[in-house]
C-alpha positions in Angstrom: 16.1 -6.4 -24.3 14.1 -3.2 -24.8 10.7 -3.4 -26.5 9.0 -0.3 -28.1 5.2 -0.2 -27.8 2.9 2.1 -29.6 -0.8 2.2 -30.5 -3.5 4.3 -32.2 -1.3 6.0 -34.8 -4.4 6.3 -37.1 -2.2 7.0 -40.1 -0.1 9.7 -38.4 3.1 8.5 -40.0 5.1 11.6 -39.0 4.4 10.8 -35.3 5.4 7.2 -36.0 8.6 8.4 -37.6 9.4 10.4 -34.5 8.6 7.4 -32.3 10.9 5.2 -34.4 13.7 7.7 -34.2 13.4 7.6 -30.4 13.3 3.8 -30.4 16.4 3.7 -32.6 18.2 6.1 -30.2 17.2 3.9 -27.3 18.3 0.7 -29.1 14.8 -0.9 -29.1 15.1 -4.5 -30.3 11.4 -5.2 -31.1 8.4 -3.0 -31.8 4.8 -3.9 -30.9 2.0 -1.9 -32.4 -1.3 -2.4 -30.6 -3.6 -1.5 -33.5 -5.4 1.3 -35.3 -2.3 1.5 -37.5 -4.0 3.6 -40.2 -2.5 2.4 -43.4 0.7 1.7 -45.4 2.4 5.0 -44.7 2.7 4.0 -41.1 4.0 0.6 -42.0 6.6 2.3 -44.2 8.0 3.8 -41.0 8.0 0.3 -39.3 9.7 -1.7 -42.1 13.1 -3.0 -41.3 12.5 -3.6 -37.6 11.4 -6.7 -35.8 7.7 -6.0 -35.6 4.5 -7.5 -34.1 1.2 -5.9 -34.6 -2.6 -6.3 -34.4 -5.4 -4.6 -36.3 -7.5 -2.1 -34.5 -11.2 -1.3 -34.9 -10.6 1.4 -37.4 -8.1 -0.6 -39.6 -9.7 -1.8 -42.8 -7.0 -4.0 -44.4 -7.8 -5.2 -47.9 -6.0 -7.3 -50.5 -3.8 -4.3 -51.5 -2.6 -3.9 -47.9 -2.0 -7.6 -47.6 0.1 -7.6 -50.8 2.0 -4.5 -49.6 2.8 -6.2 -46.2 4.0 -9.3 -48.0 6.1 -7.2 -50.4 7.9 -5.6 -47.5 8.3 -8.8 -45.4 5.8 -8.0 -42.7 3.7 -10.9 -41.3 0.0 -10.6 -40.7 -1.2 -11.1 -37.1 -2.2 -14.8 -36.9 -4.5 -14.7 -33.9 -6.2 -12.4 -31.5 -4.7 -12.0 -29.1 -1.4 -12.1 -30.9 1.0 -14.2 -28.8 4.6 -13.1 -28.6 7.5 -14.4 -26.5 10.4 -11.9 -25.9 13.2 -12.1 -23.4 11.6 -15.3 -21.9 8.3 -13.4 -21.2 5.0 -14.1 -22.7 2.8 -11.3 -24.2 -0.8 -11.2 -25.4 -1.4 -8.2 -27.7 -4.9 -6.9 -28.3 -6.2 -3.6 -29.7 -8.7 -3.5 -26.8 -12.1 -3.8 -28.6 -12.0 -7.5 -29.2 -14.2 -10.1 -27.7 -12.3 -11.7 -24.8 -10.2 -8.6 -24.1 -11.9 -7.7 -20.8 -11.6 -11.3 -19.5 -8.0 -11.7 -20.6 -6.4 -11.0 -17.2 -8.4 -13.9 -15.8 -8.3 -16.2 -18.8 -4.8 -16.0 -20.2 -1.6 -17.4 -18.8 0.8 -14.6 -19.9 3.2 -12.2 -18.2 2.0 -9.1 -20.1 -1.2 -7.9 -21.8 -0.6 -5.0 -24.2 -3.4 -3.0 -25.7 -4.5 0.4 -27.1 -7.9 1.6 -28.1 -8.6 4.0 -25.2 -6.0 6.6 -26.2 -4.9 6.7 -22.5 -1.7 5.3 -21.1 -2.1 2.5 -18.6 0.2 0.4 -16.4 -1.4 -1.8 -13.8 -1.3 -5.4 -12.6 -4.2 -7.7 -12.1 -4.2 -11.4 -11.3 -0.5 -11.7 -11.8 -0.5 -10.0 -15.2 0.9 -6.6 -16.1 -1.5 -4.7 -18.3 0.0 -1.9 -20.4 -1.4 0.6 -22.8 1.3 2.9 -24.3 -1.2 5.7 -25.0 -1.8 7.1 -28.5 -0.2 9.0 -31.3 -3.6 10.6 -32.4 -6.5 12.1 -30.5 -4.6 12.2 -27.2 -3.8 15.4 -25.2 -0.3 14.0 -24.7 0.9 11.7 -27.4 2.9 8.9 -26.0 4.7 5.6 -26.7 6.4 3.3 -24.3 9.5 1.2 -23.8 9.6 -1.9 -21.7 12.5 -4.0 -20.5 10.7 -7.3 -19.8 13.5 -8.7 -17.7 13.4 -5.9 -15.2 9.8 -4.7 -15.7 11.0 -1.1 -16.3 8.3 0.7 -18.3 8.9 4.2 -19.5 6.4 6.5 -21.2 7.8 8.8 -23.8 6.1 11.9 -25.1 6.0 12.4 -28.8 5.7 16.1 -29.9 4.0 16.4 -33.3 
């Protein structure tokens, strides 16, 4: 299974469109957005795919956004961290600004911790957990997203030219 990971789109729907075209070419089976989505135009690009996402510190969802998400069949994140199991691997998804994020590698029993917020790509292991930040699609020198095969651990960063 191939997972597409992105973060910090901040409403840049054209960059997200490019990322989704890449994910489609690579046959990504599930997309995870690590927050700072930036509004419904970004969600328009994500509709129709298996998707998990969290809100970021700049997201300001309101009743209109909630109604929109319901109308297009997207589920709101239930908890922080969002817990997802894919390909028999467990994920905790944060944006990276939340209480508990910095202690997560010590406190959580998961295989992967995904986050955004810093606008810098990251791939490291700590305390038996793989911590991944796909980079950002806005306010980053090099705009990147990532693909991950959880069964092999193969992580690839992909540059998005906008």
